[in-house]
N, C-alpha and C positions, 0 to 999 in steps of 0.2 A: 614495428612490433606485431606479434601474432594477434594480440587483442584487437589492434586497429584493423588488421586484415580481416578478422572474423566478423567485424561489424560493418562491412561494406553493405550498401543497400540490398544487393541480391541475397546476402546472408540474412539480413534483418527480415526481409520479406519471407524467406523460407521458414524462419523461426516463427514468424507471426502466423503463417498459414498452419503450422503445427498446432498452435494455440487455438486458432479458429476452428480447426477440425475437432480438437478435443472439446471445445465449447459446444459444438453441434451435437457431438455424441452424448455429452452430459445432458443437454436439453432434451434430446430424444429419449434417453433413459428415464428421465423424470416424467416425461409425458406418458410413457408406457406404464409407469407406476400409478399415475393419476388417470382420471377420466378425461380424455382429450376434449370431448364435447363440453364438459363442465368448465374446463380450463379456458377454452375459447369463448364460452358464453360469459364468464366472469370478466375477461379482458374486454370483450365487445360492449358489455353493459357498464363498464367503469366510466364515470364522468371524466371527460378529458381535462377539465380544469384542475381536478385533483391530481391527475397524473402529471400535468404540466407543472403544478406546484412542487411535486416531488423532484422533478428534474431541476427546478429552480434552486431548491435547497441543496441538491447535490452539486450544482455548478458553483454555488456560493462556497461550499466546502472546498472545492478545487481552488478557488481564489484565495482562501485562507491558507491552504497548503502551499500555494505558489508564493504567497507573501513570506511564509517561513523559509522556503527554499531560497528565495532571492536575498532575504536578510542574512542567511548563512553565507552566501557568496559575497555579499558586501562586507561582512565582518572579516572574511578571509582575504579581502582586498583583491578579489578577482575583477579584472577589467572587462565587464560584460554588461550590456544594457538590459533593462527590464524586458524589452521586446524580445531580444534573442534568448534571454533566460526563460521567458514564458514558453517559447517554442521548445526549448530543451525539456522543460517540465512536462509539457503535454505529450511530447514524443515518448517520454518516460512512461506516461500512463498507457500509451499504446502498447508498449513492450511488457506490460505487467502480466500478460497471459502467455509469454514465451518461456520455453524451458531454460534452465540454467541461470535464472534470475537476471537475464539480459536487460529486463526492464529497469533495473537499478544501475547496472554498469554502463548502460548507454549514456547516462547523464555525464559521467566522467569523460567518456570518449568525446562527446559533443563539446564539453567545456574545453578539452584539450584542442579540438579542431578550431573552435571559434575564438577562444581567448588565450590559447597557449598555456593552459593550466596543467601542471603535472598531475599524473594520476595519484601520486602520494599525497597531494594537497586536497584533491577533490573527493577521493574515496571515503575519508572520514566523514565528510558531510553527507554523502549518500547513506552511509551506515547509520549515522547519528539521526538523520531525518526519519528513518524507519524506526529507530530505537525510541524516539520521542513519541511516535505514533503508538507504539506498543505500550508505553507508559500511560498515555492518555486513555487508551482503550481499557487497560487494567483498572484505571481509576473509575471509568464509567461502569465497568462490570462490578467494581466494589460498591457502587451506589445500588446496583441491582441486587447484590448479595444481602444488603440490609433488609430487603423484602423477600427475596427468593434464595434462601441459603442452600444451594446445592452446587456440586462441582468445586467446593472450596479447596479440597486437598490439592488438586492439580494447580490451581492458581497460587496457593501458598508456596508450592515447590518452585514455580516460575518466579515468584516474587523473591524468594531466597537466592535464586541464581542471579537475579538482577542486582540485589544488594551486594552479593559477593563480587560481582563484576565491578561495581562502583568502588568497593574497598581495594580490590586488586589493582585497578587502573591508576589509583593514586600513589601506588608504591613505585616511585620513579627509579630508585636504585635497582630494584628487582627487575623492572621492565627493561631498563637499559642493559642490565647483565644478560637478560634473555635475548635481546636483540643482538648484542655482541657475540653471544654464544652461537646463535643460529646462523649468523653471517660470517663465522670464522673461516669456513672453507673458502678457498680462492674463488670458486665458481659463484659463491653467494655473497662475496665481499662487496660487490657493487650495489647490493640492495641495502647496505647498512644506512647510508644517508637518506634514501627514500623512506625507510622504515622509521628512522628517527623523526623525519618530518611528519610522517603519518601519526606517530605517537604525540608529537607536539600539538598537532591540530586537534587530536582527540581530547587532550587535556584542556585545550582552550574551550571546547564546546561543553566540557563538563562543569564549567564555572556556573555558579548559582544564577547569575543574571541571565546568561544564555539559556540555561536549562529551564528556568522558570518561564521565560518568554516562549520558548518552543513548546513546552508542555501546555501552556495556556492556549496557544494558537491551535495546537493539535487537538486539544479537548473540544474546542469550539467546532473545528472542522468535522470531527467524527460525530459530535452530537448532532450536527446538521444532517448527516447521512442517516443517523438513527431516527430523526424526525421524518425523513423521507419514508422510512419503513412504516412509521406510525401513521402517516398520511395515507399510504397505500392500503394498510389494514383497514382503516376507517372508510376508505373509498369503496371497499368490498362489502361494507355493511356490518363489519365486526367491531367489537368494542373491547380492546385490551389497553392497559395503561401505558403511558409514555415510558415509565420505568421498565415495564416488561419488554417494550420495543427496543429500548436501549440495551437491555440485557441480552435479548435475542440477537440483535445485529452484531454487537461487539463480540459476544462469545462465538457466534458463527463465523465471523471474519477471522478471529484468532485461530479457531479450529482449522480453517482453510489454510492459514499461513503456516501453522505447525505441520500440516500434512506434507509440505514441501512440493506440492503439485502446482504447476504454473497457474497463477491466479486463484489458487485454492479451489479450482473447478471440481465440482462434485462434493468435496468435503464441506465447503461452506454452505452450498445449497442444502445438503443433507442435514447439516447441523441446524440451520435456520428452520427447515421444515419440521424437524423433530421438536424443536423448542416451541414453535407455533402450535403444534398438536398438543404439547404439554399444557399450553395456555388455553386450550379449549377450541381451537380452530380445526374444522374437519380436514381430513387428509388431502383430498383433491384441492381444496381451497388453500391449504397450507403450501402445497407444491406451487400453485399459481402465484401466491404472494412471494414465495421464495425466488421463483424465476423472474418475477417482475422487479423485485428490489435489486437483484443481481444485474439486471439489464440497466436499471436506473443508476446504480452506483459503480458497477465495473465496466459493463459494455459501453455505456455512455462515454466514459473516459477513453476507452479504446478507440471509439469512433472519432471523437474529437482529436485524439492523437494522430490517427490516420490522416485526417484532413490537414492538420498542421504539417505532417511529414510530407504529404504530396506537394504542398505549396512551398515548403522550406528545403526540400530534398537537394536542390542544386546549391543552396547556400552552405549546407553542412557537408555535402558529398560531391564536391566539384570533380569533374572527370579529369 
């Protein structure tokens, strides 16, 4: 398959390098905006135990998200061990800064390589995993809106789109007709069964039991990363509320995701910086905190994923 060919190690590394270069450019641009001396001074004077605690909360977040990912695979009857699935999960984190959303699709490829799982069975899990993350973040932002009611209109529109999606996806007759119509041409006929399996998997994960579990785990995971931001803010000697930290991190992360830029690079940092300034933190310090939290929550995962990829490369990509 073309997809499999495009995800060979050399292609993965090339895409990763693009993301790394983009990250360096974003970092440099933000340093130009801020006072480099002030940024470095804040980082050097930050108590290491607070920074270590922020990393610990983020790692706990990754473990909760891994729990959710492995639960999805078990419910789907994929024959894969927790050890191998953990490797797949962390390699996915590594690819979160690559163009073309390869960070998500690589999970399906690795499941196919390791457990012979068809893409039509695993892709709904990849999509649903991110979808429940979005729902959890919206809920956390909703808590923030009770105290800081701005940006409501955009979130209401997004919420309406999600509700319409839930309503539409439950219309089995309509969806089946659409699948049959799309795959009517001979060249597309072979995709009918995979699309039907894809839809069947999607419906399974829309069940209340599965949805409530995944939403709860996602909410805990992202709350832990919000606490990482709260810790970093207080480590710099500033005092803003946990609610403000939750609101800032989640809104900034969603802004980065909606930008469609790999890893939300630039968009997320800019949004977080702007919100921190709104909450009374000085410009240079806001940039410093923004860069620090992105390193703790995004780049930390990328580094862990790279380490796992190095050790597991021969397992997933035999010559």
